[in-house]
C-alpha positions as CSV (number, residue, x, y, z in Angstrom):
1,M,-5.7,9.7,-10.4
2,P,-8.4,6.9,-9.8
3,R,-12.0,8.1,-10.2
4,N,-13.2,5.1,-8.3
5,T,-15.9,5.5,-5.5
6,L,-16.8,3.5,-2.5
7,G,-20.1,2.7,-4.4
8,D,-17.5,1.4,-7.1
9,L,-15.8,-0.5,-4.3
10,N,-19.2,-1.9,-3.2
11,N,-20.3,-3.1,-6.6
12,H,-16.6,-5.0,-6.8
13,L,-17.2,-6.7,-3.7
14,F,-20.9,-8.0,-4.7
15,E,-19.3,-9.0,-8.3
16,Q,-16.5,-11.1,-6.2
17,L,-19.1,-12.6,-3.8
18,E,-20.9,-13.7,-7.0
19,R,-18.2,-15.1,-8.7
20,L,-17.5,-17.2,-5.5
21,N,-21.0,-18.5,-5.3
22,D,-20.8,-19.7,-8.9
23,E,-21.0,-23.5,-8.3
24,S,-19.9,-24.4,-11.8
25,I,-16.0,-22.9,-10.8
26,K,-14.1,-26.0,-9.3
27,G,-10.6,-27.3,-8.8
28,D,-8.0,-24.6,-9.5
29,D,-10.1,-22.1,-11.1
30,L,-11.9,-22.2,-7.5
31,R,-8.7,-21.6,-5.8
32,E,-7.8,-19.0,-8.2
33,E,-11.1,-17.1,-7.4
34,I,-10.5,-17.4,-3.8
35,A,-7.0,-16.0,-3.9
36,R,-8.7,-13.1,-6.0
37,A,-11.1,-12.5,-3.4
38,K,-8.3,-12.4,-0.8
39,A,-6.6,-10.0,-2.5
40,V,-9.6,-8.0,-3.3
41,T,-10.9,-8.2,0.5
42,S,-7.2,-6.7,1.4
43,I,-7.1,-3.8,-0.9
44,A,-10.9,-2.9,0.2
45,S,-10.1,-3.0,3.7
46,Q,-7.2,-0.5,3.4
47,I,-9.4,1.7,1.2
48,I,-12.1,1.5,3.8
49,A,-9.7,2.4,6.5
50,N,-8.3,5.3,4.5
51,G,-12.0,6.8,4.3
52,T,-12.6,6.2,8.1
53,L,-9.3,8.0,8.5
54,V,-10.5,11.1,6.2
55,I,-13.5,11.3,8.3
56,K,-12.3,11.1,11.3
57,A,-9.7,13.7,10.3
58,E,-12.6,16.2,9.3
59,E,-14.3,15.4,12.5
60,F,-11.0,16.4,14.3
61,K,-10.6,19.4,12.4
62,Q,-14.2,20.6,12.8
63,E,-14.3,20.2,16.7
64,Y,-10.4,21.6,17.5
65,I,-9.8,23.7,14.6
66,L,-13.0,25.3,13.6
67,D,-14.8,25.3,17.0
68,P,-13.6,28.6,18.7
69,K,-14.2,27.3,22.0
70,H,-11.4,24.9,21.7
71,K,-8.3,26.4,22.0
72,K,-5.7,23.9,22.5
73,L,-5.2,20.4,21.2
74,P,-5.8,17.5,23.2
75,P,-2.8,16.8,25.4
76,M,-2.0,13.4,23.5
77,L,-1.7,15.1,20.2
78,R,0.4,17.9,21.4
79,A,3.9,18.1,20.2
80,E,5.9,20.1,22.8
81,F,9.4,20.9,22.3
82,L,11.3,19.6,25.4
83,G,14.8,21.0,24.8
84,E,16.6,24.0,23.3
85,L,18.0,24.2,19.6
86,E,21.7,24.3,20.0
87,D,23.2,26.7,17.3
C-alpha cells in the first residue's frame, strides 16, 4: 500500500512546476514534460477528489450517525424497499 501523503503530492506538483519552468527544456523534451504534467495533474485531481470524499463521509458520519438528534438519513440518501420479495 502506498505511503504517500498529501504533503508528498504537494511536493510532486511543485517539482513538476519547476521542471515546466526550466527554460532550457525545448522542443520534444518540452512536449514530453507537458504531457507528463498533464498526467500528473490528472492523477493529482483524483487523489484530491478521493480525499474530499473521505472528509465528506466523515462529516456525514459525525452528523447523521454519531449525533443522537438525527434518527434518520436525509430523504435523498434513504434506500427504501418498494416491493415485496418473491419466494
